[in-house]
Every structure is written in structure tokens, then in C-alpha cells.
C-alpha positions as a Markdown table, in Angstrom:
| # | Residue | x | y | z |
|---|---|---|---|---|
| 1 | Unk | 66.8 | 117.1 | 148.4 |
| 2 | Unk | 70.1 | 117.1 | 146.7 |
| 3 | Unk | 72.2 | 120.2 | 147.1 |
| 4 | Unk | 73.3 | 122.4 | 144.2 |
| 5 | Unk | 76.9 | 121.9 | 145.2 |
| 6 | Unk | 76.7 | 118.1 | 145.0 |
| 7 | Unk | 75.1 | 118.3 | 141.5 |
| 8 | Unk | 77.8 | 120.7 | 140.3 |
| 9 | Unk | 80.6 | 118.5 | 141.7 |
| 10 | Unk | 79.1 | 115.4 | 140.0 |
| 11 | Unk | 78.9 | 117.3 | 136.6 |
| 12 | Unk | 82.5 | 118.5 | 136.9 |
| 13 | Unk | 83.7 | 114.9 | 137.8 |
| 14 | Unk | 81.8 | 113.4 | 134.9 |
| 15 | Unk | 83.1 | 116.0 | 132.4 |
| 16 | Unk | 86.7 | 115.3 | 133.6 |
| 17 | Unk | 86.3 | 111.6 | 133.1 |
| 18 | Unk | 84.8 | 111.9 | 129.6 |
| 19 | Unk | 87.4 | 114.5 | 128.4 |
| 20 | Unk | 90.6 | 112.6 | 129.3 |
| 21 | Unk | 90.5 | 108.9 | 128.7 |
| 22 | Unk | 92.5 | 106.9 | 131.2 |
| 23 | Unk | 94.0 | 104.6 | 128.6 |
| 24 | Unk | 95.7 | 107.3 | 126.4 |
| 25 | Unk | 99.5 | 107.3 | 126.5 |
| 26 | Unk | 101.6 | 110.1 | 125.1 |
| 27 | Unk | 105.2 | 109.4 | 123.8 |
| 28 | Unk | 107.7 | 112.2 | 123.2 |
| 29 | Unk | 110.4 | 111.5 | 120.6 |
| 30 | Unk | 113.2 | 114.0 | 120.1 |
| 31 | Unk | 114.5 | 114.6 | 116.6 |
| 32 | Unk | 117.2 | 116.5 | 114.7 |
| 33 | Unk | 116.9 | 118.2 | 111.3 |
| 34 | Unk | 119.2 | 117.3 | 108.4 |
| 35 | Unk | 118.5 | 119.1 | 105.1 |
| 36 | Unk | 115.0 | 119.9 | 106.2 |
| 37 | Unk | 114.3 | 116.2 | 107.0 |
| 38 | Unk | 113.4 | 114.8 | 110.4 |
| 39 | Unk | 115.8 | 112.2 | 111.8 |
| 40 | Unk | 114.9 | 110.2 | 114.9 |
| 41 | Unk | 116.7 | 107.7 | 117.1 |
| 42 | Unk | 115.1 | 104.4 | 117.7 |
| 43 | Unk | 116.0 | 100.7 | 118.3 |
| 44 | Unk | 115.4 | 97.7 | 116.1 |
| 45 | Unk | 115.7 | 94.4 | 117.8 |
| 46 | Unk | 117.5 | 96.2 | 120.6 |
| 47 | Unk | 120.1 | 97.8 | 118.3 |
| 48 | Unk | 120.2 | 101.7 | 118.1 |
| 49 | Unk | 119.3 | 103.1 | 114.7 |
| 50 | Unk | 118.7 | 106.4 | 113.0 |
| 51 | Unk | 115.5 | 106.7 | 111.0 |
| 52 | Unk | 114.0 | 109.3 | 108.7 |
| 53 | Unk | 110.5 | 110.2 | 109.8 |
| 54 | Unk | 108.6 | 110.3 | 106.4 |
| 55 | Unk | 104.9 | 110.9 | 106.4 |
| 56 | Unk | 104.9 | 110.4 | 102.6 |
| 57 | Unk | 106.2 | 106.8 | 102.8 |
| 58 | Unk | 103.6 | 104.1 | 102.9 |
| 59 | Unk | 105.9 | 101.5 | 104.5 |
| 60 | Unk | 108.7 | 101.4 | 107.0 |
| 61 | Unk | 111.9 | 100.5 | 105.2 |
| 62 | Unk | 115.1 | 99.5 | 107.0 |
| 63 | Unk | 118.6 | 98.7 | 105.8 |
| 64 | Unk | 119.4 | 95.0 | 105.7 |
| 65 | Unk | 122.3 | 95.5 | 108.1 |
| 66 | Unk | 120.1 | 97.4 | 110.6 |
| 67 | Unk | 117.9 | 94.2 | 110.9 |
| 68 | Unk | 120.8 | 91.9 | 111.0 |
| 69 | Unk | 120.6 | 90.6 | 107.4 |
| 70 | Unk | 123.6 | 90.0 | 105.2 |
| 71 | Unk | 123.0 | 92.1 | 102.1 |
| 72 | Unk | 124.6 | 89.3 | 99.9 |
| 73 | Unk | 121.9 | 86.8 | 101.2 |
| 74 | Unk | 119.0 | 89.2 | 100.4 |
| 75 | Unk | 118.9 | 87.9 | 96.8 |
| 76 | Unk | 118.2 | 84.4 | 98.0 |
| 77 | Unk | 115.2 | 85.6 | 100.1 |
| 78 | Unk | 111.7 | 85.9 | 98.7 |
| 79 | Unk | 111.4 | 89.3 | 97.2 |
| 80 | Unk | 108.7 | 91.5 | 98.6 |
| 81 | Unk | 105.7 | 93.0 | 96.8 |
| 82 | Unk | 106.4 | 96.1 | 98.9 |
| 83 | Unk | 109.7 | 96.6 | 97.1 |
| 84 | Unk | 108.2 | 97.4 | 93.7 |
| 85 | Unk | 109.3 | 100.8 | 92.6 |
| 86 | Unk | 112.4 | 100.9 | 94.8 |
| 87 | Unk | 115.5 | 102.0 | 93.1 |
| 88 | Unk | 118.1 | 99.3 | 92.8 |
| 89 | Unk | 115.8 | 96.3 | 93.1 |
| 90 | Unk | 113.9 | 94.5 | 95.7 |
| 91 | Unk | 114.0 | 93.7 | 99.3 |
| 92 | Unk | 112.6 | 91.2 | 101.8 |
| 93 | Unk | 109.8 | 91.4 | 104.2 |
| 94 | Unk | 111.1 | 90.9 | 107.8 |
| 95 | Unk | 109.5 | 91.1 | 111.2 |
| 96 | Unk | 111.3 | 93.3 | 113.8 |
| 97 | Unk | 110.7 | 94.7 | 117.2 |
| 98 | Unk | 110.8 | 98.5 | 116.9 |
| 99 | Unk | 111.0 | 100.9 | 119.8 |
| 100 | Unk | 110.3 | 104.7 | 119.4 |
| 101 | Unk | 110.5 | 107.0 | 122.4 |
| 102 | Unk | 109.4 | 104.3 | 124.8 |
| 103 | Unk | 106.6 | 102.9 | 122.6 |
| 104 | Unk | 107.4 | 99.3 | 121.7 |
| 105 | Unk | 106.0 | 97.9 | 118.5 |
| 106 | Unk | 106.6 | 94.2 | 118.5 |
| 107 | Unk | 106.6 | 91.9 | 115.5 |
| 108 | Unk | 106.3 | 94.8 | 112.9 |
| 109 | Unk | 106.4 | 93.7 | 109.3 |
| 110 | Unk | 108.9 | 96.0 | 107.4 |
| 111 | Unk | 110.8 | 96.0 | 104.2 |
| 112 | Unk | 114.6 | 95.3 | 104.5 |
| 113 | Unk | 116.7 | 96.4 | 101.5 |
| 114 | Unk | 119.9 | 98.0 | 100.5 |
| 115 | Unk | 119.8 | 101.7 | 101.7 |
| 116 | Unk | 123.5 | 102.5 | 101.2 |
| 117 | Unk | 122.6 | 105.4 | 98.9 |
| 118 | Unk | 120.2 | 107.0 | 101.3 |
| 119 | Unk | 122.9 | 108.1 | 103.8 |
| 120 | Unk | 125.0 | 109.4 | 100.9 |
| 121 | Unk | 122.1 | 111.5 | 99.6 |
| 122 | Unk | 121.3 | 112.9 | 103.1 |
| 123 | Unk | 124.9 | 113.6 | 103.9 |
| 124 | Unk | 124.5 | 111.8 | 107.3 |
| 125 | Unk | 124.1 | 108.2 | 108.6 |
| 126 | Unk | 120.5 | 106.8 | 108.2 |
| 127 | Unk | 119.4 | 103.2 | 108.8 |
| 128 | Unk | 115.9 | 103.5 | 107.3 |
| 129 | Unk | 112.6 | 105.2 | 107.0 |
| 130 | Unk | 109.6 | 105.3 | 109.3 |
| 131 | Unk | 106.4 | 105.3 | 107.2 |
| 132 | Unk | 102.7 | 105.5 | 107.5 |
| 133 | Unk | 102.4 | 101.8 | 108.6 |
| 134 | Unk | 104.0 | 102.9 | 111.9 |
| 135 | Unk | 102.8 | 106.5 | 112.1 |
| 136 | Unk | 99.1 | 105.4 | 111.7 |
| 137 | Unk | 99.4 | 103.1 | 114.8 |
| 138 | Unk | 99.0 | 106.3 | 116.9 |
| 139 | Unk | 95.8 | 108.2 | 117.3 |
| 140 | Unk | 97.5 | 111.5 | 116.8 |
| 141 | Unk | 101.0 | 112.7 | 115.9 |
| 142 | Unk | 102.2 | 116.3 | 116.5 |
| 143 | Unk | 105.5 | 117.7 | 115.4 |
| 144 | Unk | 106.9 | 120.5 | 117.5 |
| 145 | Unk | 109.7 | 122.1 | 115.3 |
| 146 | Unk | 110.6 | 124.8 | 117.8 |
| 147 | Unk | 111.5 | 122.2 | 120.5 |
| 148 | Unk | 112.5 | 119.4 | 118.2 |
| 149 | Unk | 110.2 | 116.7 | 119.3 |
| 150 | Unk | 107.4 | 114.5 | 118.0 |
| 151 | Unk | 104.5 | 113.8 | 120.3 |
| 152 | Unk | 102.5 | 110.7 | 119.5 |
| 153 | Unk | 99.4 | 109.6 | 121.4 |
| 154 | Unk | 97.9 | 106.1 | 121.6 |
């Protein structure tokens, strides 16, 4: 006969395994606030950048210089369908390697364009915008305003 203790232990162990998947990873990304906007530090192709965390943007948009493109050559590149509606014209679709708080996102398709006006409007340096295409790669995203960090779980 199986003891009650063994059955209880087996139920506790099974519950623990089901409630916390072993494959889940949590990333913590510190941010700062500028004019009520969330700015985060990241890297694009190994280069440090400052990005606006924008849950209302469909796409990630980076300045041409942040991805290593000469803005003067942008006109020669195929214009992106993602650029429709952007003030000041188009942009080009470019693949980059993005790193956010230890989470690497290789070969990410982004829109590169002229964002000179963005930093002026914010009153601080900003290399681009993180949009829903990146945010939705995570299972959950939690913003802790009191402690200035974003916690993202895959």
C-alpha cells in the first residue's frame, strides 16, 4: 500500500513542474523616463543605442546612422512599404541584430529612416523606436515604473 506522504509528495512535485515551465526565461531591462516616455539602452549590430519603448508603434524603426547606413544613400535603396505615413518620406527595410537586456534578437527586419527630428522633439538623444514587432516576441512584458525596469518573459 502506498503511503499518504508519498502521494502528497508526488502531487506537490507534479504541481511544481506544471506551474513553472523550465524553458521560460525572464529578462530585466532598466529604463529612464524623458517627458513621460520610456527610453532603454540596447545594442544594434554590437553598437550601443538609445531606443524609445513604444507599445503603440507597429514596427521597430531605427535611425539610418544607428544601423550603419549613410542617410544620403537611403534614397537609392528600395523604399519600404513600412515607411508609408512616416513624416519626411520613406525608409529602407534592413536586417539587424538587436540585443535588449541580454535577450538577443538576430536578423530582425526593421525600418531604417531619418530620425533626426525625433531627438529634437524629445529633448534627448534617441536612435529609434522599439515597436510591437519586438515586444510581441515575448510571452509577457511588465513595466515596473517605481523601480524603472521592464521585465520581459519568453
